[in-house]
VOVO-875896 format. One record per residue: chain; residue number from 1; residue in one letter; x negated, z, y of N, C-alpha, C in turn. Coordinates in steps of 0.2 Angstrom, whole numbers. Layout:
N
A;NUM;a;X;Z;Y;X;Z;Y;X;Z;Y
...
This chain:
401
A;1;x;-142;-87;34;-143;-94;36;-138;-98;33
A;2;x;-136;-104;37;-131;-109;34;-133;-115;37
A;3;x;-135;-120;33;-136;-127;35;-142;-127;40
A;4;x;-146;-122;40;-151;-122;45;-149;-118;51
A;5;x;-143;-116;52;-141;-113;58;-141;-105;57
A;6;x;-143;-101;62;-143;-94;62;-135;-92;63
A;7;x;-133;-87;59;-126;-85;59;-126;-80;65
A;8;x;-120;-79;68;-119;-75;73;-116;-68;70
A;9;x;-119;-62;72;-116;-56;70;-112;-53;76
A;10;x;-106;-52;74;-100;-49;78;-99;-42;76
A;11;x;-99;-37;81;-97;-30;80;-91;-30;77
A;12;x;-90;-25;72;-84;-24;68;-80;-19;72
A;13;x;-75;-21;76;-71;-17;80;-64;-17;78
A;14;x;-60;-12;81;-53;-11;79;-49;-17;80
A;15;x;-50;-21;86;-46;-26;88;-47;-32;83
A;16;x;-52;-32;79;-52;-38;74;-49;-36;67
A;17;x;-46;-30;67;-43;-28;61;-35;-27;62
A;18;x;-31;-28;57;-24;-26;57;-23;-22;51
A;19;x;-18;-18;51;-16;-14;45;-19;-7;45
A;20;x;-25;-6;49;-28;0;48;-26;4;54
A;21;x;-25;11;53;-23;15;59;-29;19;62
A;22;x;-35;18;59;-41;21;62;-47;19;59
A;23;x;-53;18;62;-59;16;60;-64;22;60
A;24;x;-67;24;55;-72;29;55;-79;26;55
A;25;x;-83;28;59;-90;26;59;-94;30;54
A;26;x;-97;26;49;-101;29;44;-108;27;44
A;27;x;-112;30;39;-119;28;39;-120;21;39
A;28;x;-116;17;35;-117;10;34;-113;6;39
A;29;x;-108;8;42;-104;3;46;-97;7;48
A;30;x;-92;4;46;-85;7;48;-81;7;42
A;31;x;-77;12;41;-72;13;35;-65;13;38
A;32;x;-61;8;36;-54;8;38;-50;14;35
A;33;x;-46;17;39;-42;22;36;-34;20;37
A;34;x;-30;22;33;-23;21;34;-19;27;35
A;35;x;-23;33;36;-20;39;39;-25;41;44
A;36;x;-23;43;50;-28;45;55;-31;52;53
A;37;x;-36;54;57;-40;60;55;-36;66;55
A;38;x;-31;67;60;-27;73;60;-23;74;54
A;39;x;-20;68;51;-16;69;45;-21;70;39
A;40;x;-27;67;39;-31;68;33;-33;76;33
A;41;x;-34;79;39;-37;86;39;-31;91;37
A;42;x;-25;88;36;-20;93;34;-19;93;26
A;43;x;-23;89;23;-22;89;16;-29;88;12
A;44;x;-31;93;8;-38;93;5;-37;89;-2
A;45;x;-32;85;-3;-31;82;-10;-36;76;-11
A;46;x;-40;76;-16;-45;71;-17;-41;64;-18
A;47;x;-36;65;-22;-32;59;-23;-30;55;-17
A;48;x;-27;59;-12;-25;56;-6;-31;53;-2
A;49;x;-36;57;-2;-42;55;2;-45;48;-1
A;50;x;-44;47;-8;-46;41;-11;-42;35;-9
A;51;x;-35;36;-10;-31;31;-9;-29;28;-2
A;52;x;-30;33;3;-28;31;10;-34;27;13
A;53;x;-40;28;10;-46;24;12;-47;17;8
A;54;x;-42;16;3;-42;10;0;-37;5;4
A;55;x;-40;0;7;-37;-4;13;-31;-8;11
A;56;x;-26;-6;7;-21;-10;6;-17;-13;12
A;57;x;-17;-19;13;-13;-22;19;-18;-23;25
A;58;x;-24;-20;24;-29;-21;30;-33;-28;29
A;59;x;-33;-31;35;-36;-37;35;-40;-39;42
A;60;x;-45;-42;41;-49;-45;47;-44;-51;49
A;61;x;-43;-51;56;-39;-57;59;-43;-60;64
A;62;x;-46;-66;63;-50;-69;68;-48;-76;70
A;63;x;-49;-78;76;-48;-85;78;-55;-87;80
A;64;x;-56;-93;77;-63;-96;77;-64;-103;75
A;65;x;-69;-106;77;-71;-113;74;-76;-113;68
A;66;x;-77;-107;66;-83;-106;61;-81;-109;55
A;67;x;-86;-112;51;-85;-115;45;-88;-111;39
A;68;x;-92;-105;42;-95;-100;37;-93;-94;40
A;69;x;-91;-89;35;-90;-82;37;-93;-78;32
A;70;x;-97;-73;34;-100;-68;29;-98;-61;31
A;71;x;-96;-57;26;-95;-50;27;-99;-46;22
A;72;x;-103;-41;25;-106;-36;21;-102;-30;20
A;73;x;-101;-28;14;-97;-22;13;-100;-18;8
A;74;x;-98;-11;8;-100;-6;3;-94;-4;-1
A;75;x;-92;-7;-7;-86;-5;-10;-87;2;-14
A;76;x;-82;5;-15;-82;11;-20;-77;9;-26
A;77;x;-80;7;-31;-76;5;-37;-74;11;-41
A;78;x;-68;10;-45;-66;16;-50;-67;14;-57
A;79;x;-69;19;-61;-70;18;-68;-67;24;-71
A;80;x;-63;23;-77;-60;29;-81;-63;30;-87
A;81;x;-65;36;-89;-68;37;-95;-64;35;-101
A;82;x;-66;31;-105;-63;29;-111;-58;23;-110
A;83;x;-58;21;-104;-53;15;-103;-58;9;-102
A;84;x;-55;3;-103;-59;-3;-101;-61;-3;-94
A;85;x;-67;-7;-93;-69;-7;-86;-64;-11;-81
A;86;x;-63;-9;-75;-59;-12;-71;-62;-18;-67
A;87;x;-58;-23;-66;-61;-29;-62;-63;-27;-55
A;88;x;-68;-30;-52;-70;-29;-45;-64;-31;-41
A;89;x;-64;-27;-35;-58;-28;-30;-59;-35;-28
A;90;x;-53;-38;-25;-52;-45;-23;-51;-45;-16
A;91;x;-55;-50;-13;-54;-52;-6;-50;-58;-5
A;92;x;-45;-59;-1;-41;-65;-1;-43;-68;6
A;93;x;-44;-74;6;-45;-78;13;-39;-82;14
A;94;x;-36;-81;20;-31;-85;23;-33;-89;29
A;95;x;-32;-96;29;-33;-100;35;-26;-103;37
A;96;x;-25;-101;43;-18;-102;46;-13;-101;42
A;97;x;-13;-95;38;-8;-92;34;-8;-94;27
A;98;x;-12;-99;25;-12;-101;18;-18;-99;15
A;99;x;-17;-97;8;-23;-95;4;-28;-100;3
A;100;x;-34;-99;5;-40;-104;5;-46;-102;1
A;101;x;-45;-96;-1;-51;-93;-5;-50;-86;-8
A;102;x;-54;-84;-13;-53;-78;-16;-60;-76;-19
A;103;x;-62;-70;-18;-69;-68;-20;-69;-61;-21
A;104;x;-75;-58;-24;-76;-51;-25;-83;-50;-22
A;105;x;-85;-43;-22;-91;-41;-20;-94;-37;-25
A;106;x;-100;-39;-28;-103;-35;-33;-106;-29;-30
A;107;x;-108;-24;-35;-112;-18;-33;-108;-13;-30
A;108;x;-110;-9;-26;-106;-4;-23;-107;3;-27
A;109;x;-103;8;-24;-103;14;-27;-98;14;-33
A;110;x;-99;19;-38;-94;19;-43;-91;26;-44
A;111;x;-85;27;-43;-82;33;-44;-79;34;-51
A;112;x;-81;38;-56;-79;39;-63;-75;45;-63
A;113;x;-69;43;-66;-63;48;-66;-62;50;-74
A;114;x;-62;56;-76;-60;58;-82;-53;60;-82
A;115;x;-48;56;-85;-41;57;-85;-39;64;-89
A;116;x;-43;65;-93;-41;71;-98;-43;78;-94
A;117;x;-48;78;-90;-50;84;-86;-48;84;-79
A;118;x;-47;78;-76;-46;78;-69;-53;78;-65
A;119;x;-59;78;-68;-65;78;-65;-67;71;-63
A;120;x;-71;71;-58;-74;64;-55;-81;65;-52
A;121;x;-85;60;-53;-92;59;-51;-93;52;-48
A;122;x;-97;52;-43;-99;46;-39;-106;44;-40
A;123;x;-107;38;-42;-114;36;-42;-115;31;-36
A;124;x;-120;31;-32;-121;27;-26;-123;20;-29
A;125;x;-122;15;-25;-124;8;-26;-125;4;-20
A;126;x;-127;-2;-20;-129;-6;-15;-124;-9;-11
A;127;x;-125;-11;-5;-121;-15;-1;-121;-23;-4
A;128;x;-115;-26;-4;-114;-33;-6;-112;-37;-1
A;129;x;-112;-44;-2;-110;-49;3;-105;-53;0
A;130;x;-100;-54;5;-94;-59;3;-96;-65;8
A;131;x;-95;-71;5;-96;-77;9;-91;-82;7
A;132;x;-88;-84;13;-83;-90;13;-86;-96;17
A;133;x;-88;-101;14;-90;-107;17;-86;-113;16
A;134;x;-88;-119;19;-84;-125;19;-77;-124;22
A;135;x;-76;-119;27;-70;-119;30;-68;-125;35
A;136;x;-62;-127;36;-61;-133;40;-63;-131;47
A;137;x;-65;-137;50;-67;-137;57;-62;-136;62
A;138;x;-63;-135;68;-58;-134;73;-56;-126;74
A;139;x;-52;-125;79;-49;-118;80;-44;-117;75
A;140;x;-45;-111;72;-40;-109;66;-40;-101;66
A;141;x;-35;-99;63;-34;-92;62;-36;-90;55
A;142;x;-41;-86;54;-44;-84;48;-43;-76;47
A;143;x;-40;-75;41;-38;-68;39;-42;-67;32
A;144;x;-46;-61;32;-49;-59;26;-45;-52;24
A;145;x;-41;-53;19;-38;-47;17;-42;-43;12
A;146;x;-43;-36;14;-48;-32;10;-44;-30;3
A;147;x;-48;-28;-2;-45;-26;-8;-40;-20;-7
A;148;x;-35;-20;-11;-30;-15;-10;-31;-9;-14
A;149;x;-36;-9;-18;-37;-4;-23;-44;-2;-24
A;150;x;-48;-3;-18;-55;-2;-19;-58;0;-12
A;151;x;-60;6;-11;-62;9;-4;-68;4;-2
A;152;x;-67;2;4;-71;-4;7;-74;-2;14
A;153;x;-81;0;14;-84;1;20;-86;-6;23
A;154;x;-85;-8;29;-87;-14;32;-94;-13;36
A;155;x;-99;-17;34;-105;-16;36;-107;-21;41
A;156;x;-106;-27;40;-108;-33;45;-103;-39;44
A;157;x;-102;-42;50;-98;-48;50;-102;-54;53
A;158;x;-103;-59;50;-107;-65;52;-103;-71;52
A;159;x;-104;-76;56;-101;-82;56;-105;-88;60
A;160;x;-104;-94;59;-108;-99;62;-105;-102;68
A;161;x;-100;-98;71;-97;-99;77;-94;-93;80
A;162;x;-93;-92;86;-90;-85;89;-83;-84;86
A;163;x;-81;-78;85;-75;-76;83;-72;-71;88
A;164;x;-65;-71;88;-61;-67;93;-55;-65;89
A;165;x;-52;-59;92;-46;-57;88;-40;-62;89
A;166;x;-36;-63;83;-30;-67;83;-26;-64;88
A;167;x;-23;-67;93;-18;-65;98;-12;-63;95
A;168;x;-8;-59;98;-1;-57;96;3;-63;95
A;169;x;6;-64;88;10;-69;87;17;-68;88
A;170;x;19;-62;91;26;-61;92;30;-59;86
A;171;x;27;-57;81;31;-55;75;33;-48;75
A;172;x;38;-46;72;40;-40;71;35;-36;67
A;173;x;34;-30;68;29;-25;64;33;-21;59
A;174;x;32;-22;53;35;-18;48;31;-13;45
A;175;x;33;-7;46;29;-1;43;32;2;37
A;176;x;28;2;32;31;3;25;27;9;22
A;177;x;31;14;19;27;19;15;30;20;8
A;178;x;26;21;4;28;22;-3;22;24;-8
A;179;x;23;23;-14;19;25;-19;13;20;-21
A;180;x;10;21;-27;5;17;-29;8;10;-30
A;181;x;14;9;-32;18;3;-33;17;-1;-26
A;182;x;19;3;-21;19;0;-14;11;-2;-12
A;183;x;7;2;-14;0;1;-12;-3;-5;-16
A;184;x;0;-7;-22;-1;-13;-25;-4;-12;-32
A;185;x;-4;-6;-35;-7;-5;-42;-5;-11;-47
A;186;x;-10;-14;-49;-10;-19;-54;-8;-26;-52
A;187;x;-7;-26;-45;-6;-33;-42;-13;-37;-43
A;188;x;-12;-44;-42;-18;-48;-44;-23;-48;-38
A;189;x;-20;-47;-32;-25;-47;-26;-21;-44;-20
A;190;x;-25;-43;-14;-21;-40;-9;-15;-43;-5
A;191;x;-15;-50;-6;-10;-54;-3;-4;-54;-8
A;192;x;-5;-52;-14;0;-53;-19;3;-46;-21
A;193;x;2;-40;-17;5;-34;-18;12;-36;-16
A;194;x;17;-32;-19;24;-34;-17;25;-33;-9
A;195;x;23;-28;-6;24;-28;2;21;-34;5
A;196;x;15;-36;3;12;-42;6;16;-48;5
A;197;x;18;-49;-1;22;-55;-2;29;-54;2
A;198;x;32;-49;2;38;-48;6;37;-49;13
A;199;x;31;-47;16;30;-48;23;29;-55;25
A;200;x;25;-59;20;24;-66;21;31;-70;21
A;201;x;35;-68;16;42;-71;16;46;-70;22
A;202;x;45;-63;24;50;-61;30;47;-63;37
A;203;x;41;-65;37;38;-67;43;36;-61;48
A;204;x;34;-56;45;33;-49;49;26;-47;48
A;205;x;23;-43;52;16;-40;52;17;-34;48
A;206;x;13;-33;43;13;-27;38;8;-22;40
A;207;x;11;-16;40;7;-10;40;9;-6;34
A;208;x;4;-6;29;6;-3;22;3;4;21
A;209;x;8;9;21;6;16;20;8;17;13
A;210;x;8;13;8;8;14;1;2;18;-1
A;211;x;4;25;-3;-2;29;-5;-1;31;-12
A;212;x;-5;28;-16;-5;29;-23;-5;37;-25
A;213;x;1;39;-28;1;46;-31;3;51;-25
A;214;x;4;48;-19;4;53;-13;10;52;-9
A;215;x;16;48;-11;22;48;-8;26;54;-9
A;216;x;24;59;-6;27;66;-8;31;70;-2
A;217;x;33;66;2;37;69;8;33;73;12
A;218;x;26;72;12;22;76;16;24;76;24
A;219;x;24;82;27;26;81;34;21;77;38
A;220;x;14;78;37;9;74;41;10;66;40
A;221;x;13;64;34;14;57;33;20;55;38
A;222;x;25;59;38;31;58;42;29;57;49
A;223;x;24;62;51;22;61;58;18;55;60
A;224;x;14;53;55;11;46;56;16;41;57
A;225;x;21;41;52;26;36;53;30;36;60
A;226;x;31;42;62;34;44;69;30;41;74
A;227;x;23;41;74;19;40;80;16;33;79
A;228;x;17;29;74;15;22;73;20;17;76
A;229;x;18;13;81;22;8;84;25;3;78
A;230;x;31;2;78;34;-2;73;41;-5;75
A;231;x;43;-11;73;50;-13;74;54;-12;68
A;232;x;52;-11;62;55;-11;56;52;-5;52
A;233;x;56;-1;48;52;4;44;56;5;38
A;234;x;52;6;32;55;7;26;51;13;23
A;235;x;54;17;19;51;22;15;54;22;8
A;236;x;49;22;3;51;22;-4;50;28;-7
A;237;x;55;32;-9;54;39;-11;56;40;-18
A;238;x;52;44;-22;54;46;-28;49;47;-34
A;239;x;46;41;-36;42;41;-42;37;47;-42
A;240;x;33;47;-36;28;52;-36;30;59;-36
A;241;x;36;61;-34;39;67;-34;40;69;-41
A;242;x;42;64;-45;43;65;-52;37;66;-56
A;243;x;32;61;-55;26;61;-60;21;66;-58
A;244;x;22;70;-52;18;76;-51;22;82;-52
A;245;x;29;81;-54;33;87;-55;32;92;-49
A;246;x;33;89;-43;31;93;-37;36;98;-34
A;247;x;43;96;-35;48;100;-32;54;100;-36
A;248;x;59;104;-34;65;105;-38;71;102;-33
A;249;x;76;101;-36;82;98;-32;84;102;-26
A;250;x;83;109;-26;85;113;-21;80;111;-15
A;251;x;74;109;-16;69;108;-11;70;100;-9
A;252;x;72;96;-13;71;89;-12;76;87;-6
A;253;x;82;88;-6;86;86;-1;84;88;6
A;254;x;83;95;7;80;97;14;74;93;16
A;255;x;69;92;11;63;89;12;64;81;15
A;256;x;69;78;11;71;71;13;74;71;21
A;257;x;78;76;22;81;76;29;76;78;34
A;258;x;71;82;32;66;84;37;61;78;38
A;259;x;60;74;33;55;68;33;59;63;38
A;260;x;65;62;37;68;57;41;69;59;48
A;261;x;71;66;49;71;68;56;65;67;60
A;262;x;59;68;56;53;67;60;52;60;62
A;263;x;53;55;57;52;48;58;57;46;64
A;264;x;63;49;64;68;47;70;66;50;76
A;265;x;61;55;77;59;58;83;55;52;87
A;266;x;52;48;83;48;43;87;51;36;87
A;267;x;56;35;82;60;29;81;67;30;81
A;268;x;70;32;86;77;34;85;82;29;83
A;269;x;81;23;85;86;18;83;83;12;79
A;270;x;76;12;77;73;7;74;76;6;67
A;271;x;78;0;64;80;-1;58;76;3;53
A;272;x;79;7;49;75;12;44;79;11;37
A;273;x;75;9;32;78;8;26;75;13;21
A;274;x;79;17;17;77;21;12;78;18;6
A;275;x;72;17;2;72;14;-5;71;19;-10
A;276;x;76;19;-15;75;23;-21;70;20;-26
A;277;x;68;24;-31;63;21;-36;66;15;-40
A;278;x;61;10;-41;62;5;-46;63;8;-53
A;279;x;66;4;-57;66;7;-64;60;9;-67
A;280;x;59;15;-70;53;17;-74;56;21;-80
A;281;x;57;17;-86;60;20;-91;58;27;-94
A;282;x;52;28;-93;49;35;-96;52;41;-92
A;283;x;54;39;-85;56;45;-81;63;44;-79
A;284;x;67;40;-81;74;39;-79;77;46;-81
A;285;x;77;49;-86;80;55;-88;75;60;-91
A;286;x;69;59;-91;64;64;-93;60;66;-87
A;287;x;59;72;-85;55;74;-79;48;73;-80
A;288;x;44;74;-75;37;74;-75;34;81;-77
A;289;x;28;81;-77;23;77;-75;22;71;-79
A;290;x;19;65;-76;16;60;-80;9;62;-83
A;291;x;8;60;-89;2;62;-92;-1;56;-95
A;292;x;-8;56;-96;-11;50;-99;-9;51;-107
A;293;x;-8;45;-110;-6;45;-117;-13;45;-120
A;294;x;-15;50;-123;-21;51;-126;-23;46;-132
A;295;x;-17;45;-136;-18;41;-142;-20;33;-139
A;296;x;-17;31;-134;-18;25;-131;-25;25;-128
A;297;x;-27;30;-125;-34;31;-122;-39;30;-127
A;298;x;-38;33;-133;-43;33;-138;-44;26;-141
A;299;x;-39;22;-140;-39;15;-142;-41;10;-136
A;300;x;-43;14;-131;-46;10;-125;-41;7;-120
A;301;x;-35;10;-120;-29;8;-116;-27;13;-112
A;302;x;-26;12;-105;-23;17;-101;-16;16;-100
A;303;x;-12;21;-103;-5;21;-103;-3;29;-101
A;304;x;3;29;-99;6;36;-97;12;37;-101
A;305;x;14;44;-101;20;46;-105;23;52;-100
A;306;x;29;53;-101;33;58;-97;32;65;-101
A;307;x;29;70;-98;28;76;-102;32;81;-100
A;308;x;38;80;-97;43;85;-95;48;86;-100
A;309;x;53;91;-99;58;92;-104;65;90;-101
A;310;x;68;85;-104;75;83;-101;79;89;-100
A;311;x;79;94;-104;84;100;-103;82;104;-97
A;312;x;76;103;-94;75;107;-88;78;104;-82
A;313;x;82;98;-82;86;96;-76;91;101;-75
A;314;x;93;105;-79;99;110;-78;96;115;-73
A;315;x;90;116;-73;87;121;-68;84;118;-62
A;316;x;86;111;-61;84;108;-55;78;103;-55
A;317;x;75;102;-61;69;98;-62;72;91;-60
A;318;x;67;87;-57;69;80;-55;68;75;-60
A;319;x;72;70;-60;71;63;-64;73;58;-59
A;320;x;71;52;-61;73;46;-56;80;45;-55
A;321;x;84;46;-60;91;45;-60;94;50;-55
A;322;x;92;57;-55;94;62;-50;92;60;-43
A;323;x;86;58;-42;83;56;-36;87;51;-33
A;324;x;89;45;-36;93;40;-34;100;42;-31
A;325;x;103;46;-35;110;49;-33;109;53;-27
A;326;x;104;57;-26;103;61;-20;102;57;-14
A;327;x;97;52;-15;96;48;-9;102;44;-7
A;328;x;106;41;-11;112;38;-10;116;43;-6
A;329;x;117;49;-8;121;54;-4;119;55;2
A;330;x;112;57;3;109;59;9;110;53;14
A;331;x;108;47;12;109;41;17;116;40;20
A;332;x;121;41;15;128;40;17;130;45;22
A;333;x;127;51;21;129;57;25;126;56;32
A;334;x;120;54;33;116;53;39;119;46;42
A;335;x;120;41;39;122;35;42;129;35;46
A;336;x;133;41;45;139;42;49;137;42;56
A;337;x;131;45;57;129;46;64;123;42;66
A;338;x;120;38;61;114;34;62;115;27;59
A;339;x;118;22;63;120;16;60;114;11;58
A;340;x;108;13;60;102;9;59;99;12;53
A;341;x;102;17;49;99;19;43;102;16;37
A;342;x;98;14;32;101;10;27;98;13;20
A;343;x;101;11;15;99;13;8;98;7;3
A;344;x;93;6;-1;93;1;-6;91;4;-12
A;345;x;95;3;-17;94;6;-24;88;2;-27
A;346;x;82;5;-29;76;2;-31;78;-3;-37
A;347;x;83;-1;-41;84;-5;-47;87;-12;-45
A;348;x;88;-13;-39;90;-20;-37;83;-24;-36
A;349;x;78;-21;-35;71;-24;-35;68;-25;-42
A;350;x;69;-20;-46;67;-20;-53;71;-16;-57
A;351;x;76;-19;-62;80;-15;-65;80;-16;-73
A;352;x;85;-14;-76;85;-14;-84;83;-21;-87
A;353;x;86;-26;-84;85;-33;-87;78;-35;-86
A;354;x;75;-33;-80;68;-35;-78;64;-31;-83
A;355;x;65;-25;-84;61;-21;-89;60;-24;-96
A;356;x;66;-28;-98;65;-31;-104;61;-37;-104
A;357;x;62;-41;-98;58;-47;-98;50;-45;-96
A;358;x;50;-41;-91;43;-39;-88;42;-31;-89
A;359;x;40;-29;-95;39;-22;-95;33;-19;-92
A;360;x;33;-13;-90;28;-10;-86;22;-9;-91
A;361;x;16;-12;-90;11;-12;-95;8;-5;-97
A;362;x;8;-1;-92;5;6;-93;11;11;-93
A;363;x;17;9;-93;23;13;-92;25;15;-85
A;364;x;20;14;-80;22;16;-73;21;11;-68
A;365;x;16;6;-69;15;1;-64;17;-6;-66
A;366;x;19;-10;-61;21;-17;-62;15;-21;-63
A;367;x;15;-26;-66;10;-31;-67;11;-36;-61
A;368;x;6;-41;-61;6;-46;-55;13;-50;-55
A;369;x;16;-52;-60;22;-56;-60;28;-51;-58
A;370;x;27;-45;-59;33;-40;-57;32;-39;-50
A;371;x;26;-38;-47;25;-38;-40;28;-44;-36
A;372;x;27;-50;-39;30;-55;-35;38;-55;-36
A;373;x;40;-53;-41;48;-53;-41;50;-47;-37
A;374;x;47;-42;-36;49;-36;-32;49;-39;-25
A;375;x;43;-42;-23;42;-44;-16;47;-49;-14
A;376;x;49;-54;-18;54;-59;-17;61;-56;-16
A;377;x;62;-51;-20;69;-48;-20;69;-44;-14
A;378;x;64;-40;-12;64;-36;-6;65;-41;0
A;379;x;62;-46;1;62;-51;6;70;-53;7
A;380;x;72;-55;1;79;-58;1;84;-52;3
A;381;x;83;-46;1;88;-41;2;87;-37;9
A;382;x;81;-37;11;80;-33;17;79;-38;23
A;383;x;75;-43;23;73;-47;29;78;-53;30
A;384;x;82;-55;25;86;-61;27;91;-59;32
A;385;x;94;-64;35;99;-63;41;104;-59;38
A;386;x;106;-54;42;111;-49;40;108;-43;36
A;387;x;102;-44;33;99;-38;30;97;-32;34
A;388;x;96;-26;31;95;-20;35;88;-21;39
A;389;x;84;-25;37;77;-26;41;77;-33;44
A;390;x;82;-36;45;82;-43;48;78;-43;54
A;391;x;72;-47;54;67;-46;59;69;-51;65
A;392;x;68;-49;71;69;-53;77;62;-53;81
A;393;x;60;-58;84;54;-58;88;55;-55;95
A;394;x;61;-54;97;63;-51;104;64;-44;104
A;395;x;64;-41;98;65;-33;98;59;-30;100
A;396;x;60;-25;105;54;-22;108;51;-17;102
A;397;x;45;-16;102;42;-11;98;44;-4;100
A;398;x;46;0;96;48;7;98;42;12;96
A;399;x;41;17;100;36;22;99;39;28;101
A;400;x;35;33;100;37;40;102;38;41;109
A;401;x;35;36;113;36;37;120;42;34;123
């Protein structure tokens, strides 16, 4: 109830959401997915299942006169054994494109992860309610950005006036794939992940396929990129290949070529930007895997270290420096026949001077200030006039058809 008036319940349907590629009907409501079921079925990895269901970049987009909007959700929060409690996920409210509120939902399920053993357990919890009131009167566009790092089942949507989907605003659609940095690890909120900031500055509509720990050149991910309508595409490759110690140099170059070939099957001429890793000092010259720093964990801090052997690079083990050189070579080779393919060295987004000023708190992930810096630089380097992803509103969306 609000001011004595009964709130209207609106079914949660795909046309009210942006940034999700599929909605799954659940016992409680709907669960937004950033990978469709066919892709999810091709990988039984629990890490991927967790992160693709964390709705980074997913938002409700409503046109309404409502002054009150309520959203019932069932979050799944994460906890790490021995580490400080994580804050609740954040929901950002935008009214006509401007931040107008920020809130969290208490309760929900809790997924507890033991970094030393890799085991995980889930404890069920209750549905919670998010409420934004005192919204301005009159017709307006309301967006509720879901938490970028907290699985979120949508249970019910209520308002004190009817809502309808925001119509197409004619913006170019930017499809981005990357690691946990792209998903938004350690950003302050869903609209302040670096891709969300860059999209706002570039005036584009974001579809964020940043998959924490799972930017691994998987063929099913390439097919999702291939089949998703988009005007502009970027793929950020490297850090997860090192911190999982997944492959060797012999496999890396063919895997990159195959990944890009697949994307190009559906988007043969779409501007496509390959971004190499931002600076990560622990893995510049030391291979993975990344491992939790147990001494820091015993002191209640979550930090990582590089557990590989630098001498192993002679046998083809990957480091970030090696990956950057290979990506530069591969893109130059392919660009001779693909003028819409471009390369960006990730150190232009976050490099050595930045690491001195804004060090990575856990040795892997940027903090909120660094997300803002990366987002602003990406917008300047990629979306500005003359940039490789310079957006125009009259470019037709390209698809596999």
